[in-house]
Gaussian input, Z-matrix of N, CA and C with variables (Angstrom, degrees):
# hf/3-21g

backbone

0 1
 N
 C     1     B1
 C     2     B2     1     A1
 N     3     B3     2     A2     1     D1
 C     4     B4     3     A3     2     D2
 C     5     B5     4     A4     3     D3
 N     6     B6     5     A5     4     D4
 C     7     B7     6     A6     5     D5
 C     8     B8     7     A7     6     D6
 N     9     B9     8     A8     7     D7
 C    10    B10     9     A9     8     D8
 C    11    B11    10    A10     9     D9
 N    12    B12    11    A11    10    D10
 C    13    B13    12    A12    11    D11
 C    14    B14    13    A13    12    D12
 N    15    B15    14    A14    13    D13
 C    16    B16    15    A15    14    D14
 C    17    B17    16    A16    15    D15
 N    18    B18    17    A17    16    D16
 C    19    B19    18    A18    17    D17
 C    20    B20    19    A19    18    D18
 N    21    B21    20    A20    19    D19
 C    22    B22    21    A21    20    D20
 C    23    B23    22    A22    21    D21
 N    24    B24    23    A23    22    D22
 C    25    B25    24    A24    23    D23
 C    26    B26    25    A25    24    D24
 N    27    B27    26    A26    25    D25
 C    28    B28    27    A27    26    D26
 C    29    B29    28    A28    27    D27
 N    30    B30    29    A29    28    D28
 C    31    B31    30    A30    29    D29
 C    32    B32    31    A31    30    D30
 N    33    B33    32    A32    31    D31
 C    34    B34    33    A33    32    D32
 C    35    B35    34    A34    33    D33
 N    36    B36    35    A35    34    D34
 C    37    B37    36    A36    35    D35
 C    38    B38    37    A37    36    D36
 N    39    B39    38    A38    37    D37
 C    40    B40    39    A39    38    D38
 C    41    B41    40    A40    39    D39
 N    42    B42    41    A41    40    D40
 C    43    B43    42    A42    41    D41
 C    44    B44    43    A43    42    D42
 N    45    B45    44    A44    43    D43
 C    46    B46    45    A45    44    D44
 C    47    B47    46    A46    45    D45
 N    48    B48    47    A47    46    D46
 C    49    B49    48    A48    47    D47
 C    50    B50    49    A49    48    D48
 N    51    B51    50    A50    49    D49
 C    52    B52    51    A51    50    D50
 C    53    B53    52    A52    51    D51
 N    54    B54    53    A53    52    D52
 C    55    B55    54    A54    53    D53
 C    56    B56    55    A55    54    D54
 N    57    B57    56    A56    55    D55
 C    58    B58    57    A57    56    D56
 C    59    B59    58    A58    57    D57
 N    60    B60    59    A59    58    D58
 C    61    B61    60    A60    59    D59
 C    62    B62    61    A61    60    D60
 N    63    B63    62    A62    61    D61
 C    64    B64    63    A63    62    D62
 C    65    B65    64    A64    63    D63
 N    66    B66    65    A65    64    D64
 C    67    B67    66    A66    65    D65
 C    68    B68    67    A67    66    D66
 N    69    B69    68    A68    67    D67
 C    70    B70    69    A69    68    D68
 C    71    B71    70    A70    69    D69
 N    72    B72    71    A71    70    D70
 C    73    B73    72    A72    71    D71
 C    74    B74    73    A73    72    D72
 N    75    B75    74    A74    73    D73
 C    76    B76    75    A75    74    D74
 C    77    B77    76    A76    75    D75
 N    78    B78    77    A77    76    D76
 C    79    B79    78    A78    77    D77
 C    80    B80    79    A79    78    D78
 N    81    B81    80    A80    79    D79
 C    82    B82    81    A81    80    D80
 C    83    B83    82    A82    81    D81
 N    84    B84    83    A83    82    D82
 C    85    B85    84    A84    83    D83
 C    86    B86    85    A85    84    D84
 N    87    B87    86    A86    85    D85
 C    88    B88    87    A87    86    D86
 C    89    B89    88    A88    87    D87
 N    90    B90    89    A89    88    D88
 C    91    B91    90    A90    89    D89
 C    92    B92    91    A91    90    D90
 N    93    B93    92    A92    91    D91
 C    94    B94    93    A93    92    D92
 C    95    B95    94    A94    93    D93
 N    96    B96    95    A95    94    D94
 C    97    B97    96    A96    95    D95
 C    98    B98    97    A97    96    D96
 N    99    B99    98    A98    97    D97
 C   100   B100    99    A99    98    D98
 C   101   B101   100   A100    99    D99
 N   102   B102   101   A101   100   D100
 C   103   B103   102   A102   101   D101
 C   104   B104   103   A103   102   D102
 N   105   B105   104   A104   103   D103
 C   106   B106   105   A105   104   D104
 C   107   B107   106   A106   105   D105
 N   108   B108   107   A107   106   D106
 C   109   B109   108   A108   107   D107
 C   110   B110   109   A109   108   D108
 N   111   B111   110   A110   109   D109
 C   112   B112   111   A111   110   D110
 C   113   B113   112   A112   111   D111
 N   114   B114   113   A113   112   D112
 C   115   B115   114   A114   113   D113
 C   116   B116   115   A115   114   D114
 N   117   B117   116   A116   115   D115
 C   118   B118   117   A117   116   D116
 C   119   B119   118   A118   117   D117
 N   120   B120   119   A119   118   D118
 C   121   B121   120   A120   119   D119
 C   122   B122   121   A121   120   D120
 N   123   B123   122   A122   121   D121
 C   124   B124   123   A123   122   D122
 C   125   B125   124   A124   123   D123
 N   126   B126   125   A125   124   D124
 C   127   B127   126   A126   125   D125
 C   128   B128   127   A127   126   D126
 N   129   B129   128   A128   127   D127
 C   130   B130   129   A129   128   D128
 C   131   B131   130   A130   129   D129
 N   132   B132   131   A131   130   D130
 C   133   B133   132   A132   131   D131
 C   134   B134   133   A133   132   D132
 N   135   B135   134   A134   133   D133
 C   136   B136   135   A135   134   D134
 C   137   B137   136   A136   135   D135
 N   138   B138   137   A137   136   D136
 C   139   B139   138   A138   137   D137
 C   140   B140   139   A139   138   D138
 N   141   B141   140   A140   139   D139
 C   142   B142   141   A141   140   D140
 C   143   B143   142   A142   141   D141
 N   144   B144   143   A143   142   D142
 C   145   B145   144   A144   143   D143
 C   146   B146   145   A145   144   D144
 N   147   B147   146   A146   145   D145
 C   148   B148   147   A147   146   D146
 C   149   B149   148   A148   147   D147
 N   150   B150   149   A149   148   D148
 C   151   B151   150   A150   149   D149
 C   152   B152   151   A151   150   D150
 N   153   B153   152   A152   151   D151
 C   154   B154   153   A153   152   D152
 C   155   B155   154   A154   153   D153
 N   156   B156   155   A155   154   D154
 C   157   B157   156   A156   155   D155
 C   158   B158   157   A157   156   D156
 N   159   B159   158   A158   157   D157
 C   160   B160   159   A159   158   D158
 C   161   B161   160   A160   159   D159
 N   162   B162   161   A161   160   D160
 C   163   B163   162   A162   161   D161
 C   164   B164   163   A163   162   D162
 N   165   B165   164   A164   163   D163
 C   166   B166   165   A165   164   D164
 C   167   B167   166   A166   165   D165
 N   168   B168   167   A167   166   D166
 C   169   B169   168   A168   167   D167
 C   170   B170   169   A169   168   D168
 N   171   B171   170   A170   169   D169
 C   172   B172   171   A171   170   D170
 C   173   B173   172   A172   171   D171
 N   174   B174   173   A173   172   D172
 C   175   B175   174   A174   173   D173
 C   176   B176   175   A175   174   D174
 N   177   B177   176   A176   175   D175
 C   178   B178   177   A177   176   D176
 C   179   B179   178   A178   177   D177
 N   180   B180   179   A179   178   D178
 C   181   B181   180   A180   179   D179
 C   182   B182   181   A181   180   D180
 N   183   B183   182   A182   181   D181
 C   184   B184   183   A183   182   D182
 C   185   B185   184   A184   183   D183
 N   186   B186   185   A185   184   D184
 C   187   B187   186   A186   185   D185
 C   188   B188   187   A187   186   D186
 N   189   B189   188   A188   187   D187
 C   190   B190   189   A189   188   D188
 C   191   B191   190   A190   189   D189
 N   192   B192   191   A191   190   D190
 C   193   B193   192   A192   191   D191
 C   194   B194   193   A193   192   D192
 N   195   B195   194   A194   193   D193
 C   196   B196   195   A195   194   D194
 C   197   B197   196   A196   195   D195
 N   198   B198   197   A197   196   D196
 C   199   B199   198   A198   197   D197
 C   200   B200   199   A199   198   D198
 N   201   B201   200   A200   199   D199
 C   202   B202   201   A201   200   D200
 C   203   B203   202   A202   201   D201
 N   204   B204   203   A203   202   D202
 C   205   B205   204   A204   203   D203
 C   206   B206   205   A205   204   D204
 N   207   B207   206   A206   205   D205
 C   208   B208   207   A207   206   D206
 C   209   B209   208   A208   207   D207
 N   210   B210   209   A209   208   D208
 C   211   B211   210   A210   209   D209
 C   212   B212   211   A211   210   D210
 N   213   B213   212   A212   211   D211
 C   214   B214   213   A213   212   D212
 C   215   B215   214   A214   213   D213
 N   216   B216   215   A215   214   D214
 C   217   B217   216   A216   215   D215
 C   218   B218   217   A217   216   D216
 N   219   B219   218   A218   217   D217
 C   220   B220   219   A219   218   D218
 C   221   B221   220   A220   219   D219
 N   222   B222   221   A221   220   D220
 C   223   B223   222   A222   221   D221
 C   224   B224   223   A223   222   D222
 N   225   B225   224   A224   223   D223
 C   226   B226   225   A225   224   D224
 C   227   B227   226   A226   225   D225
 N   228   B228   227   A227   226   D226
 C   229   B229   228   A228   227   D227
 C   230   B230   229   A229   228   D228
 N   231   B231   230   A230   229   D229
 C   232   B232   231   A231   230   D230
 C   233   B233   232   A232   231   D231
 N   234   B234   233   A233   232   D232
 C   235   B235   234   A234   233   D233
 C   236   B236   235   A235   234   D234
 N   237   B237   236   A236   235   D235
 C   238   B238   237   A237   236   D236
 C   239   B239   238   A238   237   D237
 N   240   B240   239   A239   238   D238
 C   241   B241   240   A240   239   D239
 C   242   B242   241   A241   240   D240
 N   243   B243   242   A242   241   D241
 C   244   B244   243   A243   242   D242
 C   245   B245   244   A244   243   D243
 N   246   B246   245   A245   244   D244
 C   247   B247   246   A246   245   D245
 C   248   B248   247   A247   246   D246
 N   249   B249   248   A248   247   D247
 C   250   B250   249   A249   248   D248
 C   251   B251   250   A250   249   D249
 N   252   B252   251   A251   250   D250
 C   253   B253   252   A252   251   D251
 C   254   B254   253   A253   252   D252

   B1=1.4053
   B2=1.4840
   B3=1.0639
   B4=1.4052
   B5=1.4489
   B6=0.6010
   B7=1.1682
   B8=1.3152
   B9=1.4127
   B10=0.8718
   B11=1.3937
   B12=1.0475
   B13=1.3819
   B14=1.4473
   B15=1.0111
   B16=1.4119
   B17=1.4720
   B18=1.1858
   B19=1.4415
   B20=1.5100
   B21=1.2355
   B22=1.4711
   B23=1.5131
   B24=1.3162
   B25=1.4460
   B26=1.5345
   B27=1.2966
   B28=1.4553
   B29=1.4981
   B30=1.3548
   B31=1.4667
   B32=1.5052
   B33=1.2816
   B34=1.4404
   B35=1.4769
   B36=1.3217
   B37=1.4777
   B38=1.5374
   B39=1.2944
   B40=1.4996
   B41=1.5258
   B42=1.3175
   B43=1.4446
   B44=1.5206
   B45=1.3141
   B46=1.4554
   B47=1.5457
   B48=1.3011
   B49=1.4574
   B50=1.5267
   B51=1.3125
   B52=1.4468
   B53=1.5129
   B54=1.3176
   B55=1.4805
   B56=1.5270
   B57=1.3124
   B58=1.4858
   B59=1.5379
   B60=1.2817
   B61=1.4682
   B62=1.5088
   B63=1.3360
   B64=1.4683
   B65=1.5363
   B66=1.3301
   B67=1.4371
   B68=1.5165
   B69=1.3470
   B70=1.4610
   B71=1.5529
   B72=1.3188
   B73=1.4672
   B74=1.4880
   B75=1.3391
   B76=1.4671
   B77=1.5535
   B78=1.3402
   B79=1.4933
   B80=1.5466
   B81=1.3357
   B82=1.4585
   B83=1.5316
   B84=1.3281
   B85=1.4491
   B86=1.5274
   B87=1.3332
   B88=1.4400
   B89=1.5155
   B90=1.3036
   B91=1.4554
   B92=1.5173
   B93=1.2996
   B94=1.4806
   B95=1.5037
   B96=1.3072
   B97=1.4723
   B98=1.5213
   B99=1.3380
   B100=1.4665
   B101=1.5182
   B102=1.3063
   B103=1.4567
   B104=1.5249
   B105=1.3259
   B106=1.4603
   B107=1.5515
   B108=1.3312
   B109=1.4481
   B110=1.5122
   B111=1.3366
   B112=1.4709
   B113=1.5127
   B114=1.2857
   B115=1.4652
   B116=1.5483
   B117=1.3156
   B118=1.4913
   B119=1.5195
   B120=1.3341
   B121=1.4377
   B122=1.5550
   B123=1.2777
   B124=1.4786
   B125=1.5289
   B126=1.3006
   B127=1.4749
   B128=1.4944
   B129=1.3473
   B130=1.4902
   B131=1.4827
   B132=1.3138
   B133=1.4262
   B134=1.5255
   B135=1.3255
   B136=1.4355
   B137=1.5255
   B138=1.3120
   B139=1.4829
   B140=1.5364
   B141=1.3141
   B142=1.4694
   B143=1.5146
   B144=1.3591
   B145=1.4792
   B146=1.5373
   B147=1.3135
   B148=1.4599
   B149=1.5297
   B150=1.3357
   B151=1.4560
   B152=1.4941
   B153=1.3055
   B154=1.4671
   B155=1.5436
   B156=1.3083
   B157=1.4445
   B158=1.5308
   B159=1.3284
   B160=1.5057
   B161=1.5162
   B162=1.3218
   B163=1.4761
   B164=1.5450
   B165=1.3032
   B166=1.4839
   B167=1.5037
   B168=1.3483
   B169=1.4841
   B170=1.5201
   B171=1.2991
   B172=1.4732
   B173=1.5344
   B174=1.3130
   B175=1.4708
   B176=1.5031
   B177=1.3543
   B178=1.4761
   B179=1.5045
   B180=1.3258
   B181=1.4424
   B182=1.4791
   B183=1.3600
   B184=1.4459
   B185=1.5004
   B186=1.3017
   B187=1.4549
   B188=1.4748
   B189=1.3491
   B190=1.4982
   B191=1.5003
   B192=1.3241
   B193=1.4605
   B194=1.5106
   B195=1.3079
   B196=1.4698
   B197=1.5509
   B198=1.3103
   B199=1.4683
   B200=1.5096
   B201=1.3558
   B202=1.4414
   B203=1.5235
   B204=1.3131
   B205=1.4872
   B206=1.5465
   B207=1.3100
   B208=1.4602
   B209=1.5044
   B210=1.2971
   B211=1.4485
   B212=1.4878
   B213=1.3343
   B214=1.4524
   B215=1.5290
   B216=1.3220
   B217=1.4728
   B218=1.5222
   B219=1.3321
   B220=1.4722
   B221=1.5395
   B222=1.2895
   B223=1.4729
   B224=1.5193
   B225=1.3121
   B226=1.4456
   B227=1.5307
   B228=1.2699
   B229=1.4915
   B230=1.4794
   B231=1.3419
   B232=1.4754
   B233=1.5460
   B234=1.3037
   B235=1.4826
   B236=1.5172
   B237=1.3163
   B238=1.4673
   B239=1.5266
   B240=1.3123
   B241=1.4824
   B242=1.5367
   B243=1.2826
   B244=1.4347
   B245=1.4954
   B246=1.3464
   B247=1.4481
   B248=1.5551
   B249=1.2868
   B250=1.4635
   B251=1.5127
   B252=1.3414
   B253=1.5048
   B254=1.5151
   A1=108.84
   A2=122.87
   A3=124.82
   A4=113.47
   A5=72.38
   A6=121.53
   A7=109.46
   A8=156.35
   A9=141.04
   A10=82.67
   A11=80.67
   A12=106.62
   A13=96.88
   A14=110.52
   A15=122.45
   A16=108.31
   A17=114.10
   A18=115.61
   A19=105.50
   A20=119.15
   A21=120.34
   A22=110.57
   A23=113.94
   A24=119.96
   A25=112.16
   A26=115.80
   A27=119.76
   A28=112.90
   A29=114.94
   A30=119.41
   A31=110.99
   A32=117.32
   A33=123.44
   A34=105.56
   A35=118.99
   A36=119.75
   A37=107.13
   A38=115.21
   A39=118.97
   A40=106.42
   A41=114.03
   A42=121.34
   A43=107.79
   A44=116.85
   A45=119.87
   A46=110.53
   A47=116.97
   A48=120.48
   A49=113.42
   A50=116.59
   A51=119.06
   A52=109.52
   A53=115.07
   A54=119.31
   A55=107.94
   A56=115.79
   A57=120.80
   A58=107.06
   A59=115.18
   A60=121.61
   A61=108.80
   A62=116.00
   A63=119.64
   A64=113.12
   A65=118.71
   A66=118.51
   A67=112.80
   A68=118.02
   A69=121.44
   A70=110.10
   A71=116.95
   A72=121.24
   A73=113.63
   A74=118.68
   A75=121.78
   A76=111.83
   A77=119.60
   A78=118.35
   A79=112.10
   A80=117.09
   A81=119.57
   A82=115.18
   A83=115.99
   A84=119.72
   A85=114.28
   A86=121.53
   A87=120.59
   A88=113.17
   A89=117.91
   A90=120.49
   A91=112.30
   A92=116.97
   A93=119.91
   A94=110.87
   A95=117.13
   A96=122.76
   A97=114.35
   A98=117.47
   A99=120.02
   A100=108.84
   A101=118.14
   A102=120.87
   A103=113.14
   A104=119.43
   A105=122.39
   A106=109.49
   A107=115.57
   A108=121.31
   A109=109.57
   A110=117.29
   A111=120.36
   A112=111.46
   A113=118.06
   A114=123.46
   A115=108.67
   A116=113.20
   A117=117.89
   A118=109.92
   A119=119.26
   A120=121.44
   A121=109.96
   A122=115.82
   A123=121.59
   A124=110.17
   A125=116.33
   A126=121.15
   A127=111.58
   A128=115.27
   A129=120.25
   A130=109.05
   A131=120.26
   A132=123.26
   A133=112.84
   A134=115.98
   A135=120.41
   A136=112.16
   A137=116.23
   A138=119.98
   A139=112.14
   A140=117.45
   A141=121.12
   A142=111.56
   A143=117.98
   A144=119.72
   A145=111.20
   A146=118.06
   A147=120.11
   A148=114.96
   A149=116.92
   A150=119.06
   A151=113.41
   A152=118.80
   A153=124.65
   A154=112.87
   A155=117.55
   A156=121.52
   A157=112.45
   A158=118.09
   A159=118.63
   A160=109.92
   A161=116.86
   A162=118.92
   A163=113.60
   A164=114.09
   A165=119.66
   A166=111.85
   A167=115.18
   A168=119.39
   A169=112.32
   A170=117.37
   A171=122.00
   A172=111.63
   A173=117.97
   A174=123.72
   A175=107.51
   A176=118.76
   A177=119.72
   A178=114.40
   A179=119.94
   A180=121.89
   A181=112.93
   A182=117.76
   A183=122.37
   A184=115.27
   A185=117.88
   A186=120.80
   A187=116.91
   A188=116.43
   A189=122.54
   A190=112.05
   A191=118.62
   A192=120.82
   A193=112.99
   A194=116.53
   A195=119.26
   A196=108.43
   A197=114.62
   A198=121.36
   A199=106.92
   A200=116.42
   A201=119.04
   A202=113.79
   A203=116.16
   A204=118.93
   A205=111.12
   A206=116.28
   A207=120.25
   A208=109.49
   A209=118.76
   A210=123.54
   A211=110.44
   A212=119.70
   A213=122.09
   A214=111.86
   A215=116.12
   A216=121.48
   A217=110.95
   A218=116.73
   A219=120.52
   A220=109.85
   A221=116.91
   A222=120.58
   A223=110.56
   A224=114.81
   A225=121.52
   A226=111.49
   A227=118.98
   A228=122.07
   A229=113.66
   A230=116.56
   A231=120.05
   A232=112.10
   A233=117.30
   A234=121.38
   A235=111.01
   A236=117.33
   A237=122.25
   A238=108.97
   A239=113.59
   A240=119.17
   A241=108.11
   A242=117.46
   A243=121.52
   A244=107.66
   A245=117.41
   A246=120.54
   A247=110.18
   A248=112.90
   A249=120.12
   A250=106.08
   A251=114.42
   A252=120.35
   A253=110.20
   D1=-64.44
   D2=-172.49
   D3=-76.15
   D4=162.02
   D5=-154.37
   D6=-89.66
   D7=130.34
   D8=-123.42
   D9=106.36
   D10=-19.32
   D11=117.67
   D12=-66.94
   D13=24.58
   D14=-152.48
   D15=-119.39
   D16=16.58
   D17=176.89
   D18=-112.75
   D19=176.15
   D20=-174.36
   D21=-60.35
   D22=139.92
   D23=178.44
   D24=-100.35
   D25=157.91
   D26=176.03
   D27=-67.68
   D28=-28.72
   D29=-175.30
   D30=-153.91
   D31=166.00
   D32=175.94
   D33=-113.48
   D34=127.49
   D35=178.25
   D36=-108.78
   D37=153.89
   D38=-178.30
   D39=-119.63
   D40=131.95
   D41=174.54
   D42=-109.59
   D43=172.74
   D44=178.46
   D45=-67.08
   D46=-20.42
   D47=-178.18
   D48=-88.19
   D49=-44.49
   D50=-172.07
   D51=-166.92
   D52=163.57
   D53=175.41
   D54=-78.08
   D55=128.87
   D56=178.23
   D57=-92.12
   D58=117.75
   D59=179.26
   D60=-144.56
   D61=103.17
   D62=-174.74
   D63=-63.52
   D64=-20.49
   D65=174.88
   D66=-65.03
   D67=-21.42
   D68=175.71
   D69=-60.48
   D70=-20.74
   D71=-176.71
   D72=-92.57
   D73=5.38
   D74=-179.04
   D75=-53.79
   D76=-35.42
   D77=178.70
   D78=-60.47
   D79=-16.08
   D80=-179.62
   D81=-91.60
   D82=-7.28
   D83=-177.61
   D84=-55.25
   D85=-44.71
   D86=178.26
   D87=-58.91
   D88=-35.06
   D89=179.81
   D90=-74.33
   D91=-19.90
   D92=177.86
   D93=-87.13
   D94=-35.84
   D95=-172.36
   D96=-98.52
   D97=-2.90
   D98=-176.88
   D99=-149.43
   D100=175.81
   D101=177.71
   D102=-72.41
   D103=-2.90
   D104=-177.64
   D105=-58.70
   D106=146.14
   D107=175.50
   D108=-83.90
   D109=150.44
   D110=176.04
   D111=-59.57
   D112=137.70
   D113=177.48
   D114=-80.47
   D115=169.44
   D116=176.68
   D117=-63.29
   D118=-38.63
   D119=178.12
   D120=-62.79
   D121=-42.26
   D122=177.53
   D123=-58.47
   D124=-47.81
   D125=-178.44
   D126=-62.01
   D127=-41.94
   D128=179.00
   D129=-63.29
   D130=-46.09
   D131=178.79
   D132=-62.62
   D133=-42.94
   D134=176.67
   D135=-59.06
   D136=-46.86
   D137=178.37
   D138=-60.51
   D139=-36.91
   D140=179.96
   D141=-72.21
   D142=-17.79
   D143=-177.88
   D144=-112.06
   D145=14.08
   D146=-176.06
   D147=-54.71
   D148=-41.43
   D149=-179.86
   D150=-69.02
   D151=-7.77
   D152=179.57
   D153=-99.43
   D154=-12.08
   D155=-169.48
   D156=-59.12
   D157=-43.67
   D158=-176.61
   D159=-61.56
   D160=-40.45
   D161=174.83
   D162=-59.63
   D163=-42.03
   D164=176.90
   D165=-63.54
   D166=-44.53
   D167=-175.77
   D168=-70.85
   D169=-24.17
   D170=177.68
   D171=-83.84
   D172=-14.34
   D173=179.11
   D174=-78.40
   D175=120.86
   D176=178.59
   D177=-59.48
   D178=-19.05
   D179=177.35
   D180=-71.05
   D181=-24.48
   D182=-175.02
   D183=-120.89
   D184=-37.33
   D185=-172.16
   D186=-53.60
   D187=-32.26
   D188=-179.72
   D189=-67.40
   D190=-15.44
   D191=-175.38
   D192=-80.96
   D193=-10.26
   D194=-172.46
   D195=-115.46
   D196=126.85
   D197=175.33
   D198=-124.81
   D199=178.05
   D200=-177.23
   D201=-63.18
   D202=-31.94
   D203=178.59
   D204=-67.07
   D205=-41.51
   D206=176.90
   D207=-64.88
   D208=-46.10
   D209=179.51
   D210=-59.15
   D211=-43.63
   D212=178.41
   D213=-62.25
   D214=-41.52
   D215=177.79
   D216=-56.74
   D217=-47.99
   D218=-177.89
   D219=-70.08
   D220=-36.39
   D221=177.55
   D222=-59.59
   D223=-50.13
   D224=-176.68
   D225=-67.47
   D226=-49.92
   D227=-175.25
   D228=-76.37
   D229=-41.54
   D230=-173.30
   D231=-96.38
   D232=-14.93
   D233=-179.48
   D234=72.31
   D235=35.14
   D236=177.15
   D237=-123.50
   D238=150.23
   D239=176.81
   D240=-106.19
   D241=144.87
   D242=175.74
   D243=-70.25
   D244=136.05
   D245=179.43
   D246=-67.08
   D247=150.41
   D248=173.50
   D249=-92.74
   D250=105.27
   D251=-172.85
   D252=-95.73

């Protein structure tokens, strides 16, 4: 799921809801790349970028970073569901 999506993006896109900027999700990188749990800051950032996640997941630079285990971790700890894109 995440994004880390969360690494630097080539561009920032703007939607009617919010600015999509994958670098905002950098606090989530440890939870994607290790057994670490998402932090409160990570969960807050993830929630603020929810409307952007499908775009991140479809981007080959980021989408490969998220598997079902990672998505479950974020769902459990942050109380968010991965979007169905």
